[in-house]
All heavy atoms as TSV, in Angstrom:
chain	resi	resn	atom	element	x	y	z
A	1	MET	N	N	8.977	-12.326	-8.990
A	1	MET	CA	C	8.816	-10.897	-8.913
A	1	MET	C	C	7.483	-10.542	-9.558
A	1	MET	O	O	7.097	-11.119	-10.563
A	1	MET	CB	C	9.952	-10.186	-9.628
A	1	MET	CG	C	9.829	-8.691	-9.569
A	1	MET	SD	S	11.196	-7.811	-10.338
A	1	MET	CE	C	12.478	-8.183	-9.200
A	2	ARG	N	N	6.811	-9.595	-8.971
A	2	ARG	CA	C	5.516	-9.168	-9.486
A	2	ARG	C	C	5.567	-7.664	-9.737
A	2	ARG	O	O	5.937	-6.893	-8.861
A	2	ARG	CB	C	4.435	-9.484	-8.464
A	2	ARG	CG	C	3.044	-9.122	-8.929
A	2	ARG	CD	C	2.027	-9.358	-7.844
A	2	ARG	NE	N	1.896	-10.765	-7.542
A	2	ARG	CZ	C	0.768	-11.438	-7.641
A	2	ARG	NH1	N	-0.328	-10.848	-8.034
A	2	ARG	NH2	N	0.723	-12.708	-7.348
A	3	TRP	N	N	5.181	-7.256	-10.940
A	3	TRP	CA	C	5.056	-5.842	-11.280
A	3	TRP	C	C	3.582	-5.483	-11.161
A	3	TRP	O	O	2.736	-6.105	-11.795
A	3	TRP	CB	C	5.512	-5.583	-12.716
A	3	TRP	CG	C	6.987	-5.751	-12.900
A	3	TRP	CD1	C	7.631	-6.892	-13.270
A	3	TRP	CD2	C	7.984	-4.774	-12.698
A	3	TRP	NE1	N	8.972	-6.677	-13.321
A	3	TRP	CE2	C	9.232	-5.371	-12.971
A	3	TRP	CE3	C	7.959	-3.443	-12.305
A	3	TRP	CZ2	C	10.427	-4.698	-12.870
A	3	TRP	CZ3	C	9.167	-2.759	-12.209
A	3	TRP	CH2	C	10.370	-3.385	-12.488
A	4	ILE	N	N	3.290	-4.473	-10.368
A	4	ILE	CA	C	1.903	-4.079	-10.153
A	4	ILE	C	C	1.768	-2.589	-10.458
A	4	ILE	O	O	2.540	-1.772	-9.963
A	4	ILE	CB	C	1.459	-4.348	-8.699
A	4	ILE	CG1	C	1.539	-5.846	-8.398
A	4	ILE	CG2	C	0.053	-3.812	-8.457
A	4	ILE	CD1	C	1.297	-6.192	-6.950
A	5	THR	N	N	0.807	-2.264	-11.278
A	5	THR	CA	C	0.426	-0.878	-11.521
A	5	THR	C	C	-0.984	-0.734	-10.993
A	5	THR	O	O	-1.905	-1.368	-11.500
A	5	THR	CB	C	0.474	-0.550	-13.026
A	5	THR	OG1	O	1.783	-0.810	-13.505
A	5	THR	CG2	C	0.108	0.893	-13.273
A	6	GLN	N	N	-1.154	0.057	-9.960
A	6	GLN	CA	C	-2.438	0.106	-9.295
A	6	GLN	C	C	-2.732	1.512	-8.787
A	6	GLN	O	O	-1.889	2.143	-8.172
A	6	GLN	CB	C	-2.450	-0.863	-8.110
A	6	GLN	CG	C	-3.719	-0.868	-7.301
A	6	GLN	CD	C	-4.905	-1.373	-8.100
A	6	GLN	OE1	O	-4.809	-2.401	-8.747
A	6	GLN	NE2	N	-6.001	-0.657	-8.058
A	7	TYR	N	N	-3.942	1.975	-9.048
A	7	TYR	CA	C	-4.434	3.215	-8.448
A	7	TYR	C	C	-4.748	2.934	-6.989
A	7	TYR	O	O	-5.393	1.930	-6.672
A	7	TYR	CB	C	-5.697	3.683	-9.167
A	7	TYR	CG	C	-6.437	4.759	-8.407
A	7	TYR	CD1	C	-6.038	6.084	-8.507
A	7	TYR	CD2	C	-7.493	4.435	-7.575
A	7	TYR	CE1	C	-6.693	7.065	-7.786
A	7	TYR	CE2	C	-8.157	5.412	-6.849
A	7	TYR	CZ	C	-7.747	6.732	-6.958
A	7	TYR	OH	O	-8.378	7.688	-6.237
A	8	LEU	N	N	-4.281	3.794	-6.106
A	8	LEU	CA	C	-4.640	3.699	-4.692
A	8	LEU	C	C	-5.421	4.943	-4.317
A	8	LEU	O	O	-5.095	6.042	-4.761
A	8	LEU	CB	C	-3.395	3.582	-3.815
A	8	LEU	CG	C	-2.589	2.298	-3.966
A	8	LEU	CD1	C	-1.341	2.348	-3.097
A	8	LEU	CD2	C	-3.424	1.093	-3.603
A	9	PRO	N	N	-6.438	4.792	-3.496
A	9	PRO	CA	C	-7.244	5.954	-3.123
A	9	PRO	C	C	-6.433	6.970	-2.326
A	9	PRO	O	O	-5.422	6.642	-1.701
A	9	PRO	CB	C	-8.374	5.360	-2.279
A	9	PRO	CG	C	-7.957	3.988	-1.921
A	9	PRO	CD	C	-6.910	3.559	-2.898
A	10	GLY	N	N	-6.896	8.206	-2.354
A	10	GLY	CA	C	-6.218	9.295	-1.667
A	10	GLY	C	C	-6.045	9.067	-0.182
A	10	GLY	O	O	-5.111	9.598	0.425
A	11	GLU	N	N	-6.922	8.262	0.426
A	11	GLU	CA	C	-6.807	7.982	1.861
A	11	GLU	C	C	-5.470	7.313	2.178
A	11	GLU	O	O	-4.891	7.542	3.233
A	11	GLU	CB	C	-7.954	7.088	2.338
A	11	GLU	CG	C	-9.320	7.733	2.287
A	11	GLU	CD	C	-9.940	7.686	0.887
A	11	GLU	OE1	O	-9.654	6.763	0.100
A	11	GLU	OE2	O	-10.717	8.608	0.588
A	12	VAL	N	N	-4.988	6.461	1.274
A	12	VAL	CA	C	-3.712	5.781	1.495
A	12	VAL	C	C	-2.578	6.802	1.459
A	12	VAL	O	O	-1.689	6.786	2.317
A	12	VAL	CB	C	-3.487	4.659	0.459
A	12	VAL	CG1	C	-2.115	4.031	0.628
A	12	VAL	CG2	C	-4.572	3.612	0.561
A	13	ALA	N	N	-2.603	7.703	0.499
A	13	ALA	CA	C	-1.577	8.739	0.423
A	13	ALA	C	C	-1.608	9.627	1.661
A	13	ALA	O	O	-0.559	9.940	2.241
A	13	ALA	CB	C	-1.768	9.583	-0.837
A	14	ARG	N	N	-2.811	10.009	2.096
A	14	ARG	CA	C	-2.915	10.839	3.303
A	14	ARG	C	C	-2.347	10.123	4.515
A	14	ARG	O	O	-1.639	10.710	5.328
A	14	ARG	CB	C	-4.364	11.242	3.547
A	14	ARG	CG	C	-4.820	12.398	2.671
A	14	ARG	CD	C	-6.169	12.948	3.101
A	14	ARG	NE	N	-7.280	12.051	2.794
A	14	ARG	CZ	C	-7.831	11.938	1.592
A	14	ARG	NH1	N	-7.370	12.659	0.579
A	14	ARG	NH2	N	-8.835	11.111	1.390
A	15	GLU	N	N	-2.650	8.835	4.637
A	15	GLU	CA	C	-2.140	8.058	5.768
A	15	GLU	C	C	-0.613	7.935	5.706
A	15	GLU	O	O	0.074	8.044	6.727
A	15	GLU	CB	C	-2.793	6.682	5.789
A	15	GLU	CG	C	-2.483	5.896	7.031
A	15	GLU	CD	C	-3.208	4.567	7.110
A	15	GLU	OE1	O	-4.028	4.239	6.218
A	15	GLU	OE2	O	-2.940	3.839	8.085
A	16	LEU	N	N	-0.084	7.733	4.500
A	16	LEU	CA	C	1.372	7.641	4.341
A	16	LEU	C	C	2.057	8.961	4.703
A	16	LEU	O	O	3.065	8.979	5.416
A	16	LEU	CB	C	1.732	7.251	2.908
A	16	LEU	CG	C	1.618	5.782	2.567
A	16	LEU	CD1	C	1.731	5.587	1.058
A	16	LEU	CD2	C	2.678	4.979	3.294
A	17	PHE	N	N	1.516	10.077	4.205
A	17	PHE	CA	C	2.113	11.375	4.519
A	17	PHE	C	C	2.013	11.688	5.999
A	17	PHE	O	O	2.949	12.215	6.602
A	17	PHE	CB	C	1.477	12.488	3.686
A	17	PHE	CG	C	1.938	12.511	2.256
A	17	PHE	CD1	C	1.022	12.411	1.220
A	17	PHE	CD2	C	3.275	12.627	1.933
A	17	PHE	CE1	C	1.429	12.432	-0.108
A	17	PHE	CE2	C	3.706	12.645	0.612
A	17	PHE	CZ	C	2.777	12.549	-0.407
A	18	ALA	N	N	0.887	11.373	6.618
A	18	ALA	CA	C	0.706	11.621	8.051
A	18	ALA	C	C	1.695	10.782	8.858
A	18	ALA	O	O	2.291	11.270	9.829
A	18	ALA	CB	C	-0.731	11.322	8.471
A	19	ALA	N	N	1.879	9.529	8.464
A	19	ALA	CA	C	2.827	8.665	9.163
A	19	ALA	C	C	4.249	9.197	9.012
A	19	ALA	O	O	5.009	9.255	9.989
A	19	ALA	CB	C	2.729	7.236	8.621
A	20	ARG	N	N	4.607	9.588	7.804
A	20	ARG	CA	C	5.943	10.150	7.570
A	20	ARG	C	C	6.158	11.396	8.404
A	20	ARG	O	O	7.186	11.555	9.058
A	20	ARG	CB	C	6.121	10.479	6.093
A	20	ARG	CG	C	7.515	11.022	5.783
A	20	ARG	CD	C	7.563	11.846	4.532
A	20	ARG	NE	N	6.657	12.990	4.635
A	20	ARG	CZ	C	6.324	13.754	3.632
A	20	ARG	NH1	N	6.784	13.497	2.442
A	20	ARG	NH2	N	5.516	14.779	3.793
A	21	ASP	N	N	5.167	12.279	8.407
A	21	ASP	CA	C	5.285	13.526	9.166
A	21	ASP	C	C	5.364	13.281	10.666
A	21	ASP	O	O	5.924	14.089	11.400
A	21	ASP	CB	C	4.115	14.459	8.848
A	21	ASP	CG	C	4.154	14.972	7.415
A	21	ASP	OD1	O	5.205	14.827	6.746
A	21	ASP	OD2	O	3.119	15.500	6.959
A	22	ALA	N	N	4.800	12.161	11.121
A	22	ALA	CA	C	4.838	11.815	12.545
A	22	ALA	C	C	6.115	11.051	12.907
A	22	ALA	O	O	6.286	10.640	14.046
A	22	ALA	CB	C	3.612	10.987	12.913
A	23	GLY	N	N	6.979	10.840	11.913
A	23	GLY	CA	C	8.254	10.180	12.168
A	23	GLY	C	C	8.246	8.675	11.996
A	23	GLY	O	O	9.168	7.993	12.449
A	24	ALA	N	N	7.234	8.144	11.332
A	24	ALA	CA	C	7.165	6.694	11.111
A	24	ALA	C	C	8.343	6.242	10.260
A	24	ALA	O	O	8.746	6.925	9.317
A	24	ALA	CB	C	5.854	6.318	10.422
A	25	GLY	N	N	8.856	5.092	10.587
A	25	GLY	CA	C	9.956	4.519	9.822
A	25	GLY	C	C	9.473	3.847	8.550
A	25	GLY	O	O	8.269	3.730	8.290
A	26	GLU	N	N	10.434	3.374	7.775
A	26	GLU	CA	C	10.113	2.734	6.496
A	26	GLU	C	C	9.211	1.516	6.691
A	26	GLU	O	O	8.279	1.304	5.919
A	26	GLU	CB	C	11.403	2.326	5.801
A	26	GLU	CG	C	11.186	1.688	4.439
A	26	GLU	CD	C	12.479	1.342	3.739
A	26	GLU	OE1	O	13.462	2.098	3.862
A	26	GLU	OE2	O	12.494	0.301	3.061
A	27	GLN	N	N	9.486	0.722	7.712
A	27	GLN	CA	C	8.694	-0.487	7.936
A	27	GLN	C	C	7.233	-0.147	8.217
A	27	GLN	O	O	6.324	-0.795	7.691
A	27	GLN	CB	C	9.286	-1.314	9.084
A	27	GLN	CG	C	8.676	-2.685	9.194
A	27	GLN	CD	C	8.865	-3.525	7.927
A	27	GLN	OE1	O	9.895	-3.475	7.271
A	27	GLN	NE2	N	7.847	-4.278	7.577
A	28	GLN	N	N	6.992	0.877	9.018
A	28	GLN	CA	C	5.620	1.290	9.309
A	28	GLN	C	C	4.918	1.785	8.047
A	28	GLN	O	O	3.740	1.515	7.835
A	28	GLN	CB	C	5.609	2.384	10.369
A	28	GLN	CG	C	6.014	1.893	11.743
A	28	GLN	CD	C	6.186	3.053	12.696
A	28	GLN	OE1	O	7.055	3.899	12.496
A	28	GLN	NE2	N	5.349	3.095	13.713
A	29	GLN	N	N	5.655	2.502	7.200
A	29	GLN	CA	C	5.077	2.999	5.959
A	29	GLN	C	C	4.779	1.857	4.996
A	29	GLN	O	O	3.774	1.890	4.276
A	29	GLN	CB	C	6.004	4.034	5.336
A	29	GLN	CG	C	6.102	5.294	6.186
A	29	GLN	CD	C	7.055	6.311	5.619
A	29	GLN	OE1	O	6.958	6.646	4.445
A	29	GLN	NE2	N	7.977	6.787	6.435
A	30	LEU	N	N	5.626	0.831	4.985
A	30	LEU	CA	C	5.368	-0.332	4.136
A	30	LEU	C	C	4.113	-1.064	4.564
A	30	LEU	O	O	3.377	-1.595	3.733
A	30	LEU	CB	C	6.568	-1.285	4.146
A	30	LEU	CG	C	7.774	-0.853	3.320
A	30	LEU	CD1	C	8.932	-1.826	3.525
A	30	LEU	CD2	C	7.422	-0.732	1.848
A	31	VAL	N	N	3.850	-1.108	5.871
A	31	VAL	CA	C	2.630	-1.749	6.365
A	31	VAL	C	C	1.404	-1.007	5.838
A	31	VAL	O	O	0.434	-1.616	5.389
A	31	VAL	CB	C	2.629	-1.805	7.910
A	31	VAL	CG1	C	1.263	-2.185	8.457
A	31	VAL	CG2	C	3.689	-2.787	8.395
A	32	ILE	N	N	1.441	0.314	5.872
A	32	ILE	CA	C	0.332	1.132	5.371
A	32	ILE	C	C	0.144	0.888	3.875
A	32	ILE	O	O	-0.968	0.681	3.396
A	32	ILE	CB	C	0.584	2.630	5.648
A	32	ILE	CG1	C	0.573	2.890	7.153
A	32	ILE	CG2	C	-0.444	3.498	4.923
A	32	ILE	CD1	C	1.114	4.253	7.543
A	33	LEU	N	N	1.234	0.899	3.140
A	33	LEU	CA	C	1.164	0.680	1.696
A	33	LEU	C	C	0.669	-0.727	1.370
A	33	LEU	O	O	-0.167	-0.906	0.476
A	33	LEU	CB	C	2.532	0.926	1.071
A	33	LEU	CG	C	2.605	0.921	-0.442
A	33	LEU	CD1	C	1.636	1.922	-1.046
A	33	LEU	CD2	C	4.020	1.218	-0.889
A	34	ALA	N	N	1.142	-1.722	2.089
A	34	ALA	CA	C	0.698	-3.100	1.849
A	34	ALA	C	C	-0.793	-3.240	2.125
A	34	ALA	O	O	-1.510	-3.904	1.374
A	34	ALA	CB	C	1.492	-4.071	2.725
A	35	ARG	N	N	-1.277	-2.597	3.185
A	35	ARG	CA	C	-2.704	-2.666	3.503
A	35	ARG	C	C	-3.524	-2.016	2.388
A	35	ARG	O	O	-4.529	-2.575	1.933
A	35	ARG	CB	C	-2.965	-1.985	4.846
A	35	ARG	CG	C	-4.387	-2.145	5.325
A	35	ARG	CD	C	-4.600	-1.611	6.733
A	35	ARG	NE	N	-4.227	-0.219	6.859
A	35	ARG	CZ	C	-3.282	0.242	7.694
A	35	ARG	NH1	N	-2.622	-0.578	8.476
A	35	ARG	NH2	N	-3.005	1.530	7.735
A	36	GLY	N	N	-3.091	-0.840	1.911
A	36	GLY	CA	C	-3.813	-0.160	0.831
A	36	GLY	C	C	-3.771	-0.937	-0.461
A	36	GLY	O	O	-4.789	-1.084	-1.158
A	37	LEU	N	N	-2.600	-1.472	-0.804
A	37	LEU	CA	C	-2.466	-2.255	-2.027
A	37	LEU	C	C	-3.251	-3.556	-1.926
A	37	LEU	O	O	-3.893	-3.985	-2.885
A	37	LEU	CB	C	-0.998	-2.542	-2.308
A	37	LEU	CG	C	-0.688	-3.244	-3.620
A	37	LEU	CD1	C	-1.162	-2.411	-4.803
A	37	LEU	CD2	C	0.794	-3.526	-3.727
A	38	GLY	N	N	-3.220	-4.168	-0.759
A	38	GLY	CA	C	-3.980	-5.400	-0.561
A	38	GLY	C	C	-5.456	-5.188	-0.787
A	38	GLY	O	O	-6.128	-5.993	-1.434
A	39	HIS	N	N	-5.983	-4.091	-0.266
A	39	HIS	CA	C	-7.407	-3.808	-0.425
A	39	HIS	C	C	-7.752	-3.500	-1.888
A	39	HIS	O	O	-8.715	-4.038	-2.432
A	39	HIS	CB	C	-7.822	-2.641	0.464
A	39	HIS	CG	C	-9.278	-2.326	0.384
A	39	HIS	ND1	N	-10.238	-3.143	0.929
A	39	HIS	CD2	C	-9.930	-1.298	-0.205
A	39	HIS	CE1	C	-11.432	-2.623	0.684
A	39	HIS	NE2	N	-11.265	-1.510	0.000
A	40	ALA	N	N	-6.943	-2.654	-2.531
A	40	ALA	CA	C	-7.253	-2.220	-3.895
A	40	ALA	C	C	-6.962	-3.288	-4.944
A	40	ALA	O	O	-7.757	-3.493	-5.856
A	40	ALA	CB	C	-6.457	-0.954	-4.225
A	41	TYR	N	N	-5.838	-3.969	-4.831
A	41	TYR	CA	C	-5.402	-4.883	-5.893
A	41	TYR	C	C	-5.814	-6.332	-5.624
A	41	TYR	O	O	-6.499	-6.952	-6.427
A	41	TYR	CB	C	-3.884	-4.791	-6.051
A	41	TYR	CG	C	-3.324	-5.673	-7.139
A	41	TYR	CD1	C	-3.412	-5.285	-8.471
A	41	TYR	CD2	C	-2.707	-6.881	-6.841
A	41	TYR	CE1	C	-2.900	-6.088	-9.478
A	41	TYR	CE2	C	-2.192	-7.689	-7.838
A	41	TYR	CZ	C	-2.285	-7.289	-9.153
A	41	TYR	OH	O	-1.781	-8.085	-10.151
A	42	PHE	N	N	-5.391	-6.868	-4.513
A	42	PHE	CA	C	-5.617	-8.284	-4.249
A	42	PHE	C	C	-7.057	-8.584	-3.838
A	42	PHE	O	O	-7.599	-9.624	-4.184
A	42	PHE	CB	C	-4.651	-8.794	-3.180
A	42	PHE	CG	C	-3.219	-8.791	-3.644
A	42	PHE	CD1	C	-2.341	-7.809	-3.227
A	42	PHE	CD2	C	-2.765	-9.765	-4.510
A	42	PHE	CE1	C	-1.021	-7.800	-3.663
A	42	PHE	CE2	C	-1.446	-9.771	-4.954
A	42	PHE	CZ	C	-0.581	-8.780	-4.531
A	43	ARG	N	N	-7.668	-7.685	-3.075
A	43	ARG	CA	C	-9.050	-7.921	-2.638
A	43	ARG	C	C	-10.056	-7.163	-3.499
A	43	ARG	O	O	-11.248	-7.180	-3.208
A	43	ARG	CB	C	-9.195	-7.552	-1.163
A	43	ARG	CG	C	-8.492	-8.555	-0.255
A	43	ARG	CD	C	-8.807	-8.360	1.204
A	43	ARG	NE	N	-8.331	-7.112	1.749
A	43	ARG	CZ	C	-7.102	-6.888	2.179
A	43	ARG	NH1	N	-6.203	-7.833	2.142
A	43	ARG	NH2	N	-6.761	-5.716	2.665
A	44	ASP	N	N	-9.563	-6.487	-4.538
A	44	ASP	CA	C	-10.421	-5.797	-5.513
A	44	ASP	C	C	-11.445	-4.902	-4.819
A	44	ASP	O	O	-12.640	-4.972	-5.093
A	44	ASP	CB	C	-11.108	-6.809	-6.411
A	44	ASP	CG	C	-11.750	-6.184	-7.641
A	44	ASP	OD1	O	-11.351	-5.060	-8.025
A	44	ASP	OD2	O	-12.655	-6.806	-8.214
A	45	GLY	N	N	-10.944	-4.072	-3.896
A	45	GLY	CA	C	-11.819	-3.121	-3.220
A	45	GLY	C	C	-12.833	-3.778	-2.295
A	45	GLY	O	O	-13.875	-3.201	-2.017
A	46	GLY	N	N	-12.552	-4.986	-1.827
A	46	GLY	CA	C	-13.447	-5.681	-0.921
A	46	GLY	C	C	-14.382	-6.678	-1.595
A	46	GLY	O	O	-15.240	-7.259	-0.953
A	47	ARG	N	N	-14.202	-6.902	-2.903
A	47	ARG	CA	C	-15.088	-7.808	-3.632
A	47	ARG	C	C	-14.604	-9.257	-3.661
A	47	ARG	O	O	-15.320	-10.146	-4.096
A	47	ARG	CB	C	-15.290	-7.297	-5.052
A	47	ARG	CG	C	-16.108	-6.009	-5.103
A	47	ARG	CD	C	-16.409	-5.590	-6.524
A	47	ARG	NE	N	-15.259	-5.015	-7.192
A	47	ARG	CZ	C	-14.951	-3.719	-7.175
A	47	ARG	NH1	N	-15.698	-2.880	-6.508
A	47	ARG	NH2	N	-13.903	-3.268	-7.806
A	48	ARG	N	N	-13.365	-9.517	-3.228
A	48	ARG	CA	C	-12.855	-10.892	-3.241
A	48	ARG	C	C	-11.736	-11.051	-2.214
A	48	ARG	O	O	-11.288	-10.077	-1.631
A	48	ARG	CB	C	-12.343	-11.284	-4.627
A	48	ARG	CG	C	-11.191	-10.442	-5.118
A	48	ARG	CD	C	-10.834	-10.813	-6.563
A	48	ARG	NE	N	-9.935	-9.810	-7.101
A	48	ARG	CZ	C	-8.656	-10.027	-7.380
A	48	ARG	NH1	N	-8.122	-11.205	-7.196
A	48	ARG	NH2	N	-7.908	-9.069	-7.861
A	49	ALA	N	N	-11.291	-12.261	-2.022
A	49	ALA	CA	C	-10.157	-12.613	-1.158
A	49	ALA	C	C	-10.274	-12.019	0.240
A	49	ALA	O	O	-9.318	-11.501	0.796
A	49	ALA	CB	C	-8.846	-12.195	-1.820
A	50	HIS	N	N	-11.453	-12.113	0.816
A	50	HIS	CA	C	-11.672	-11.602	2.168
A	50	HIS	C	C	-10.741	-12.306	3.144
A	50	HIS	O	O	-10.530	-13.502	3.065
A	50	HIS	CB	C	-13.127	-11.807	2.581
A	50	HIS	CG	C	-14.096	-11.139	1.652
A	50	HIS	ND1	N	-14.312	-9.782	1.671
A	50	HIS	CD2	C	-14.857	-11.626	0.661
A	50	HIS	CE1	C	-15.183	-9.471	0.731
A	50	HIS	NE2	N	-15.530	-10.582	0.097
A	51	GLY	N	N	-10.161	-11.553	4.055
A	51	GLY	CA	C	-9.281	-12.122	5.069
A	51	GLY	C	C	-7.850	-12.323	4.612
A	51	GLY	O	O	-7.016	-12.770	5.386
A	52	LEU	N	N	-7.542	-11.997	3.366
A	52	LEU	CA	C	-6.185	-12.143	2.855
A	52	LEU	C	C	-5.282	-11.119	3.521
A	52	LEU	O	O	-5.603	-9.941	3.602
A	52	LEU	CB	C	-6.174	-11.929	1.335
A	52	LEU	CG	C	-4.824	-12.041	0.634
A	52	LEU	CD1	C	-4.317	-13.471	0.688
A	52	LEU	CD2	C	-4.957	-11.575	-0.809
A	53	HIS	N	N	-4.137	-11.556	4.029
A	53	HIS	CA	C	-3.165	-10.663	4.659
A	53	HIS	C	C	-2.039	-10.399	3.660
A	53	HIS	O	O	-1.499	-11.339	3.067
A	53	HIS	CB	C	-2.606	-11.287	5.931
A	53	HIS	CG	C	-1.523	-10.482	6.554
A	53	HIS	ND1	N	-1.782	-9.311	7.239
A	53	HIS	CD2	C	-0.188	-10.649	6.580
A	53	HIS	CE1	C	-0.637	-8.808	7.661
A	53	HIS	NE2	N	0.339	-9.608	7.271
A	54	ILE	N	N	-1.688	-9.138	3.488
A	54	ILE	CA	C	-0.649	-8.750	2.545
A	54	ILE	C	C	0.539	-8.196	3.314
A	54	ILE	O	O	0.383	-7.367	4.205
A	54	ILE	CB	C	-1.150	-7.646	1.585
A	54	ILE	CG1	C	-2.442	-8.053	0.903
A	54	ILE	CG2	C	-0.080	-7.272	0.572
A	54	ILE	CD1	C	-2.350	-9.281	0.064
A	55	ALA	N	N	1.734	-8.648	2.944
A	55	ALA	CA	C	2.966	-8.108	3.523
A	55	ALA	C	C	3.982	-7.973	2.403
A	55	ALA	O	O	4.086	-8.852	1.541
A	55	ALA	CB	C	3.498	-9.031	4.609
A	56	PHE	N	N	4.696	-6.871	2.393
A	56	PHE	CA	C	5.772	-6.704	1.423
A	56	PHE	C	C	7.010	-7.417	1.936
A	56	PHE	O	O	7.353	-7.336	3.108
A	56	PHE	CB	C	6.123	-5.228	1.241
A	56	PHE	CG	C	5.171	-4.471	0.368
A	56	PHE	CD1	C	4.767	-3.207	0.718
A	56	PHE	CD2	C	4.692	-4.998	-0.808
A	56	PHE	CE1	C	3.910	-2.483	-0.080
A	56	PHE	CE2	C	3.830	-4.294	-1.613
A	56	PHE	CZ	C	3.450	-3.037	-1.240
A	57	SER	N	N	7.687	-8.092	1.039
A	57	SER	CA	C	8.985	-8.664	1.364
A	57	SER	C	C	9.881	-8.460	0.158
A	57	SER	O	O	9.451	-8.582	-0.979
A	57	SER	CB	C	8.867	-10.147	1.712
A	57	SER	OG	O	8.356	-10.862	0.623
A	58	ASP	N	N	11.093	-8.096	0.425
A	58	ASP	CA	C	12.063	-7.888	-0.640
A	58	ASP	C	C	11.599	-6.896	-1.694
A	58	ASP	O	O	11.741	-7.111	-2.893
A	58	ASP	CB	C	12.439	-9.217	-1.308
A	58	ASP	CG	C	13.025	-10.214	-0.327
A	58	ASP	OD1	O	13.758	-9.772	0.568
A	58	ASP	OD2	O	12.715	-11.409	-0.443
A	59	LEU	N	N	11.022	-5.801	-1.253
A	59	LEU	CA	C	10.593	-4.753	-2.166
A	59	LEU	C	C	11.814	-4.129	-2.808
A	59	LEU	O	O	12.725	-3.673	-2.127
A	59	LEU	CB	C	9.797	-3.689	-1.394
A	59	LEU	CG	C	9.241	-2.542	-2.210
A	59	LEU	CD1	C	8.205	-3.046	-3.200
A	59	LEU	CD2	C	8.625	-1.498	-1.280
A	60	GLU	N	N	11.872	-4.151	-4.131
A	60	GLU	CA	C	13.022	-3.637	-4.847
A	60	GLU	C	C	12.797	-2.242	-5.420
A	60	GLU	O	O	13.728	-1.461	-5.533
A	60	GLU	CB	C	13.418	-4.586	-5.969
A	60	GLU	CG	C	13.969	-5.896	-5.455
A	60	GLU	CD	C	14.490	-6.762	-6.578
A	60	GLU	OE1	O	14.811	-6.247	-7.654
A	60	GLU	OE2	O	14.572	-7.988	-6.352
A	61	PHE	N	N	11.564	-1.947	-5.806
A	61	PHE	CA	C	11.326	-0.691	-6.489
A	61	PHE	C	C	9.872	-0.278	-6.293
A	61	PHE	O	O	8.986	-1.124	-6.349
A	61	PHE	CB	C	11.611	-0.863	-7.983
A	61	PHE	CG	C	11.273	0.339	-8.818
A	61	PHE	CD1	C	12.135	1.427	-8.875
A	61	PHE	CD2	C	10.107	0.386	-9.541
A	61	PHE	CE1	C	11.818	2.526	-9.648
A	61	PHE	CE2	C	9.783	1.477	-10.312
A	61	PHE	CZ	C	10.656	2.570	-10.366
A	62	ALA	N	N	9.659	0.981	-6.061
A	62	ALA	CA	C	8.305	1.522	-6.002
A	62	ALA	C	C	8.333	2.911	-6.639
A	62	ALA	O	O	9.277	3.683	-6.426
A	62	ALA	CB	C	7.813	1.623	-4.561
A	63	ASP	N	N	7.353	3.201	-7.438
A	63	ASP	CA	C	7.244	4.495	-8.104
A	63	ASP	C	C	5.843	5.003	-7.892
A	63	ASP	O	O	4.881	4.277	-8.110
A	63	ASP	CB	C	7.537	4.327	-9.600
A	63	ASP	CG	C	7.505	5.656	-10.341
A	63	ASP	OD1	O	7.882	6.679	-9.755
A	63	ASP	OD2	O	7.115	5.648	-11.513
A	64	PHE	N	N	5.727	6.234	-7.455
A	64	PHE	CA	C	4.426	6.807	-7.152
A	64	PHE	C	C	4.242	8.108	-7.915
A	64	PHE	O	O	5.190	8.846	-8.154
A	64	PHE	CB	C	4.301	7.113	-5.645
A	64	PHE	CG	C	4.450	5.902	-4.804
A	64	PHE	CD1	C	5.680	5.550	-4.282
A	64	PHE	CD2	C	3.360	5.100	-4.527
A	64	PHE	CE1	C	5.818	4.429	-3.502
A	64	PHE	CE2	C	3.501	3.969	-3.753
A	64	PHE	CZ	C	4.731	3.632	-3.241
A	65	SER	N	N	3.006	8.378	-8.250
A	65	SER	CA	C	2.676	9.681	-8.844
A	65	SER	C	C	1.341	10.111	-8.271
A	65	SER	O	O	0.517	9.285	-7.880
A	65	SER	CB	C	2.608	9.612	-10.365
A	65	SER	OG	O	1.581	8.773	-10.782
A	66	ILE	N	N	1.154	11.382	-8.210
A	66	ILE	CA	C	-0.112	11.944	-7.737
A	66	ILE	C	C	-0.753	12.592	-8.937
A	66	ILE	O	O	-0.178	13.441	-9.593
A	66	ILE	CB	C	0.121	12.970	-6.614
A	66	ILE	CG1	C	0.761	12.264	-5.414
A	66	ILE	CG2	C	-1.184	13.628	-6.229
A	66	ILE	CD1	C	1.167	13.182	-4.307
A	67	GLY	N	N	-1.960	12.126	-9.224
A	67	GLY	CA	C	-2.579	12.624	-10.427
A	67	GLY	C	C	-4.024	12.945	-10.280
A	67	GLY	O	O	-4.710	12.808	-9.389
């Protein structure tokens, strides 16, 4: 299990809200979140791990805040 605390840019939140408003299911929203988290956390904003593919599996908990 991995605990991650990560700032995600507003573009990810906008994309998530737009997808939700368009009727996207949970799986589609997880893809958006995984892509945003992959870019910000694992690829460090594009500075490392180029080409790394991120997918959520067995997600147990997620907590979000807008600040």
